[in-house]
C-alpha positions as CSV (number, residue, x, y, z in Angstrom):
1,M,-11.3,3.3,16.2
2,K,-8.3,4.2,14.2
3,K,-5.3,4.8,16.4
4,H,-2.8,5.9,13.7
5,A,-3.1,9.1,11.7
6,I,-1.0,10.4,8.8
7,I,-0.7,14.1,7.8
8,P,0.1,13.7,4.1
9,I,2.3,16.2,2.3
10,F,2.2,15.6,-1.5
11,I,5.1,16.9,-3.6
12,P,3.9,15.8,-7.1
13,H,6.7,14.6,-9.4
14,R,9.2,17.0,-7.8
15,G,12.6,15.5,-7.6
16,C,11.9,12.7,-10.1
17,Q,13.7,13.0,-13.4
18,N,12.2,9.8,-14.7
19,D,9.0,9.3,-16.7
20,C,7.7,5.9,-15.9
21,V,5.0,4.7,-18.4
22,F,2.4,4.5,-15.6
23,C,2.9,7.8,-13.9
24,N,0.5,10.7,-13.7
25,Q,1.3,12.4,-10.4
26,K,-1.4,15.1,-10.9
27,I,-4.1,12.5,-10.7
28,I,-2.4,10.2,-8.1
29,T,-1.9,13.1,-5.7
30,A,-4.8,15.3,-6.8
31,R,-2.3,18.2,-6.8
32,S,-0.4,19.8,-9.6
33,N,1.1,23.0,-8.0
34,D,4.5,23.0,-6.3
35,V,4.7,22.8,-2.5
36,T,6.5,25.3,-0.4
37,P,7.7,25.1,3.3
38,K,4.9,27.5,4.1
39,D,2.4,25.1,2.5
40,V,3.8,22.3,4.7
41,R,3.3,24.3,7.8
42,N,-0.2,25.3,6.8
43,I,-1.1,21.6,6.0
44,I,0.1,20.5,9.4
45,E,-1.7,23.3,11.2
46,E,-4.9,22.4,9.3
47,Y,-4.7,18.7,10.3
48,L,-3.6,19.0,13.9
49,P,-6.9,20.4,15.4
50,T,-8.8,17.6,13.7
51,L,-6.7,15.0,15.4
52,K,-7.1,16.2,19.0
53,N,-9.2,14.1,21.4
54,R,-9.1,11.1,19.2
55,D,-7.0,8.9,21.5
56,L,-4.3,8.4,18.8
57,K,-1.2,6.4,19.5
58,M,0.7,7.7,16.5
59,I,0.7,10.8,14.3
60,E,3.0,10.9,11.3
61,I,4.0,13.6,8.8
62,A,4.5,11.8,5.5
63,F,6.1,13.3,2.3
64,F,4.5,11.5,-0.6
65,G,3.8,12.0,-4.3
66,G,7.3,12.6,-5.6
67,S,10.7,11.3,-5.0
68,F,11.5,13.2,-1.9
69,T,15.3,12.5,-1.8
70,G,15.6,13.5,-5.5
71,I,14.9,17.2,-4.8
72,P,17.9,19.4,-4.0
73,M,19.5,18.8,-0.6
74,E,18.8,22.3,0.6
75,D,15.1,21.9,-0.3
76,Q,14.9,18.6,1.5
77,K,16.5,20.3,4.5
78,T,13.9,23.1,4.4
79,F,10.9,20.7,4.3
80,L,12.4,18.4,7.0
81,S,13.2,21.2,9.3
82,V,9.5,22.1,9.4
83,A,8.5,18.5,10.1
84,H,11.2,18.2,12.7
85,E,10.0,21.3,14.5
86,Y,6.6,19.6,15.1
87,K,8.2,16.3,16.1
88,K,10.5,18.0,18.7
89,S,7.5,19.9,20.1
90,G,5.6,16.6,20.5
91,Y,2.8,17.3,18.1
92,I,3.8,14.4,15.8
93,D,5.6,11.2,16.4
94,K,7.2,10.2,13.2
95,I,8.5,11.6,9.9
96,H,7.8,9.4,6.9
97,L,8.8,9.7,3.2
98,S,8.8,7.8,-0.1
99,T,11.4,7.9,-2.8
100,R,13.2,5.9,-5.5
101,P,15.9,3.2,-4.8
102,D,18.4,5.1,-6.9
103,Y,17.9,8.3,-4.9
104,I,19.5,6.9,-1.7
105,N,23.1,7.5,-0.6
106,E,25.0,8.2,2.6
107,E,24.8,12.0,2.2
108,I,21.1,11.9,1.9
109,L,20.7,9.4,4.7
110,N,22.9,11.5,7.0
111,Q,20.7,14.5,6.5
112,L,17.5,12.4,7.0
113,K,19.0,11.0,10.2
114,Y,19.9,14.6,11.4
115,Y,16.3,15.6,11.1
116,D,15.1,12.5,12.9
117,T,13.3,10.9,10.0
118,D,11.8,7.5,10.8
119,I,10.4,5.7,7.8
120,I,11.7,5.5,4.2
121,E,9.6,3.7,1.6
122,L,11.2,2.7,-1.7
123,G,9.2,2.5,-4.9
124,V,10.7,-0.8,-6.1
125,Q,7.6,-1.8,-8.2
126,S,9.1,-5.1,-9.3
127,F,12.1,-7.4,-8.8
128,D,12.1,-8.4,-12.4
129,S,14.6,-6.6,-14.6
130,H,12.5,-7.0,-17.7
131,V,9.5,-5.4,-16.0
132,L,11.5,-2.5,-14.8
133,K,12.9,-1.9,-18.3
134,S,9.5,-2.3,-19.9
135,C,7.9,0.4,-17.7
136,K,11.0,2.7,-18.0
137,R,11.5,2.7,-14.3
138,G,15.0,3.8,-14.6
139,H,16.6,2.0,-11.6
140,T,18.2,-1.4,-11.4
141,L,17.9,-4.3,-8.9
142,D,21.4,-3.4,-7.7
143,D,20.0,0.0,-6.8
144,V,17.2,-1.6,-4.8
145,H,19.6,-3.9,-2.8
146,N,22.1,-1.1,-2.2
147,A,19.4,1.3,-1.0
148,C,17.7,-1.3,1.3
149,D,21.1,-2.2,2.8
150,L,21.9,1.4,3.5
151,I,18.5,2.3,5.0
152,K,18.7,-0.7,7.4
153,E,22.3,0.1,8.3
154,Y,21.3,3.6,9.3
155,G,18.4,2.3,11.4
156,F,15.5,3.6,9.5
157,T,12.2,1.7,9.1
158,L,12.3,0.3,5.6
159,G,9.2,0.1,3.4
160,I,8.9,-1.5,-0.1
161,Q,6.2,-0.6,-2.6
162,L,5.3,-3.1,-5.3
163,M,3.1,-2.8,-8.4
164,I,1.2,-5.6,-10.0
165,G,0.3,-6.0,-13.7
166,L,3.0,-3.7,-15.2
167,P,4.1,-4.3,-18.8
168,G,6.0,-7.6,-18.9
169,D,4.7,-8.7,-15.6
170,N,2.7,-11.9,-14.8
171,K,1.5,-13.8,-11.8
172,I,4.8,-15.8,-11.5
173,K,6.9,-12.6,-11.6
174,A,4.6,-10.8,-9.2
175,I,4.7,-13.6,-6.6
176,A,8.5,-13.8,-7.0
177,S,8.7,-10.1,-6.3
178,A,6.8,-10.6,-3.0
179,K,9.2,-13.4,-2.1
180,E,12.2,-11.2,-2.9
181,T,10.7,-8.5,-0.7
182,V,10.5,-10.9,2.2
183,K,14.3,-11.6,1.8
184,L,15.0,-7.9,2.2
185,N,13.1,-7.9,5.5
186,P,11.2,-4.5,5.3
187,Q,9.0,-3.6,8.2
188,V,6.2,-2.2,5.9
189,A,5.0,-2.7,2.3
190,R,2.4,-1.4,-0.1
191,L,0.7,-3.3,-3.0
192,Y,-0.5,-1.4,-6.0
193,P,-2.3,-3.1,-8.9
194,T,-1.6,-1.1,-12.0
195,V,-4.2,1.4,-13.0
196,V,-4.1,2.9,-16.5
197,L,-4.4,6.7,-16.0
198,P,-4.9,9.4,-18.7
199,D,-2.0,11.3,-20.1
200,T,0.5,8.4,-19.6
201,Q,2.5,6.3,-22.0
202,L,0.7,3.3,-20.5
203,A,-2.6,4.8,-21.7
204,I,-1.2,5.1,-25.2
205,M,0.1,1.5,-25.1
206,C,-3.4,0.4,-23.9
207,K,-5.1,2.1,-26.8
208,E,-2.6,0.6,-29.2
209,H,-3.2,-2.8,-27.7
210,S,0.5,-3.3,-26.9
211,Y,-0.4,-3.5,-23.2
212,H,-3.3,-5.4,-21.7
213,P,-4.2,-4.4,-18.2
214,L,-5.2,-7.0,-15.6
215,T,-8.9,-7.6,-15.0
216,E,-10.2,-7.0,-11.5
217,T,-10.4,-10.7,-11.0
218,E,-6.8,-11.3,-12.1
219,A,-5.6,-8.4,-10.0
220,V,-7.4,-9.7,-6.8
221,D,-6.1,-13.2,-7.4
222,I,-2.4,-12.1,-7.8
223,T,-2.5,-9.5,-5.0
224,T,-4.1,-12.0,-2.7
225,E,-1.2,-14.4,-3.1
226,M,1.4,-11.6,-2.6
227,Y,-0.5,-10.3,0.5
228,K,-0.4,-13.8,2.1
229,I,3.4,-14.1,1.5
230,L,4.1,-10.7,3.1
231,I,1.7,-11.2,6.1
232,E,3.2,-14.6,6.7
233,A,6.6,-12.8,7.0
234,N,5.1,-10.4,9.6
235,I,5.4,-7.4,7.2
236,T,2.8,-4.7,7.9
237,I,0.9,-3.9,4.7
238,L,0.1,-0.2,4.8
239,R,-2.0,-0.1,1.7
240,V,-3.5,-2.3,-1.0
241,G,-4.7,-0.5,-4.1
242,L,-4.4,3.1,-5.2
243,K,-6.1,5.6,-2.9
244,S,-9.0,7.5,-4.4
245,T,-8.3,11.2,-4.7
246,G,-11.5,12.3,-6.2
247,L,-9.8,12.5,-9.6
248,I,-9.2,8.7,-9.8
249,T,-12.6,7.1,-10.7
250,N,-13.8,4.4,-12.9
251,D,-14.4,7.2,-15.5
252,T,-10.8,8.4,-15.6
253,D,-9.4,4.9,-15.4
254,L,-8.7,3.7,-18.9
255,G,-8.2,0.1,-17.7
256,G,-6.7,-1.9,-15.0
257,S,-7.9,-2.7,-11.5
258,Y,-8.8,0.4,-9.7
259,H,-11.4,-0.2,-7.1
260,P,-12.1,2.1,-4.1
261,A,-12.3,-0.9,-1.8
262,F,-9.6,-3.1,-3.4
263,R,-8.0,-4.0,0.0
264,Q,-11.3,-5.3,1.2
265,L,-11.6,-7.4,-2.0
266,V,-8.3,-9.0,-1.2
267,E,-8.8,-9.4,2.5
268,G,-12.3,-10.8,1.9
269,R,-10.9,-13.4,-0.5
270,I,-8.3,-14.5,2.1
271,A,-11.0,-14.7,4.8
272,L,-13.2,-16.8,2.6
273,E,-10.3,-19.1,1.8
274,K,-9.5,-19.6,5.4
275,I,-13.2,-20.2,6.4
276,E,-13.7,-22.7,3.5
277,D,-10.5,-24.5,4.6
278,I,-11.9,-24.9,8.1
279,L,-15.3,-26.0,6.9
280,G,-13.6,-28.5,4.5
281,K,-12.1,-30.3,7.5
282,M,-15.4,-30.5,9.4
283,N,-18.2,-33.0,9.3
284,L,-21.3,-30.9,8.6
285,C,-23.7,-33.7,8.4
286,N,-26.8,-33.1,10.6
287,I,-25.4,-29.7,11.6
288,N,-28.2,-27.1,12.0
289,A,-26.2,-24.0,12.9
290,I,-22.7,-22.5,12.4
291,T,-21.2,-19.4,13.8
292,F,-18.2,-17.6,12.2
293,F,-15.9,-15.5,14.3
294,S,-13.2,-12.8,13.7
295,N,-11.9,-9.9,15.7
296,D,-13.5,-6.5,15.2
297,R,-10.7,-5.3,12.8
298,C,-11.3,-8.2,10.4
299,F,-15.1,-8.5,10.7
300,S,-15.7,-6.6,7.4
301,A,-13.2,-8.9,5.6
302,M,-15.0,-11.9,7.0
303,I,-18.4,-10.6,5.8
304,G,-16.7,-9.6,2.4
305,H,-17.2,-6.5,0.2
306,K,-20.9,-5.8,-0.1
307,A,-21.4,-9.0,2.0
308,C,-20.2,-11.2,-0.8
309,N,-18.7,-13.8,1.6
310,K,-21.8,-13.8,3.7
311,N,-24.1,-14.3,0.7
312,F,-21.9,-17.0,-0.9
313,L,-21.7,-19.1,2.3
314,E,-25.3,-18.7,3.2
315,K,-26.3,-19.8,-0.3
316,K,-23.8,-22.7,-0.3
317,Y,-24.9,-23.9,3.1
318,E,-28.6,-22.9,2.8
319,K,-29.8,-25.6,5.1
320,I,-27.7,-24.4,7.9
321,K,-28.4,-21.3,10.0
322,I,-25.3,-19.1,9.9
323,S,-24.3,-16.4,12.4
324,W,-21.5,-13.9,12.3
325,K,-19.9,-12.7,15.5
326,S,-16.8,-10.9,16.9
327,N,-14.2,-12.4,19.2
328,N,-11.3,-10.0,20.0
329,N,-9.3,-12.9,21.4
330,L,-8.6,-13.8,17.8
331,K,-5.6,-12.4,16.0
332,D,-5.8,-10.3,12.8
333,N,-6.6,-12.6,9.8
334,E,-7.6,-15.4,12.1
335,Y,-11.1,-16.9,11.8
336,C,-12.9,-19.4,13.9
337,V,-15.9,-21.7,13.1
338,R,-18.1,-23.2,15.8
339,I,-21.0,-25.6,15.4
């Protein structure tokens, strides 16, 4: 049972003066109209009744979609005051927002601290200067380091968002970005393989063959390596892959690695690697039966998307009877094999 709920407030493209080659906020957020403080209140009131009696440990209000700290300070104040009202009243536990690294300064952070904001995620996308320039990101690596230092100095929870497969990117650069992320010690992260959306410069580049998106296999391979680096550093990965909005589908995607269950593809790959590593160290001669274990949270990863791991292993070890069971004494991403 999910214990953490987010009330998402999408502010599409508001506050961002930049036009990154990959960005189409209307599709990403499934919203094109501006958002007012009244809308924020209405959204919260719509969500709260659905969250009652669900034994939740955490409820967040999260401002996503645009660069929240890029909108005028007075507008930020108006939105934050609504969220803060619900936090003071005990209806929500945390206030969460996403923004750009170059839209962070002491004045902004002082106001966020005043309204008891908790989590600030930065759309870093890459730690390679050439990649940032190629996708017209508009911020520098100095902006990233300065913003991260300030956010941690003020005591906020720091999040870093990375994209995989942008123009100029490759596996080496993507893995290096994951390692640089670890050095900055964020508490949370997101990994987004690039999806080519309509009405973006990236879509034009794709049609002109000046940009070649990653295949799904390539994206899973690279993201898997980045995921392992972040998890090893005890960084919580909030999301892997772009969330479906009903507008993002395989039909609207002009290329790239959109998959509605992309995280499961990555976590399933990691589970299979760990299980195969364990099996490779065992003597399976004359073994008639094997049982694989994970905790409940990781059981679907162990089985794999559409049972791909289950089917692969049962075919590979067709002479051995294989069972799949839960053991909640195991940690997340920990797997056990018994014969």
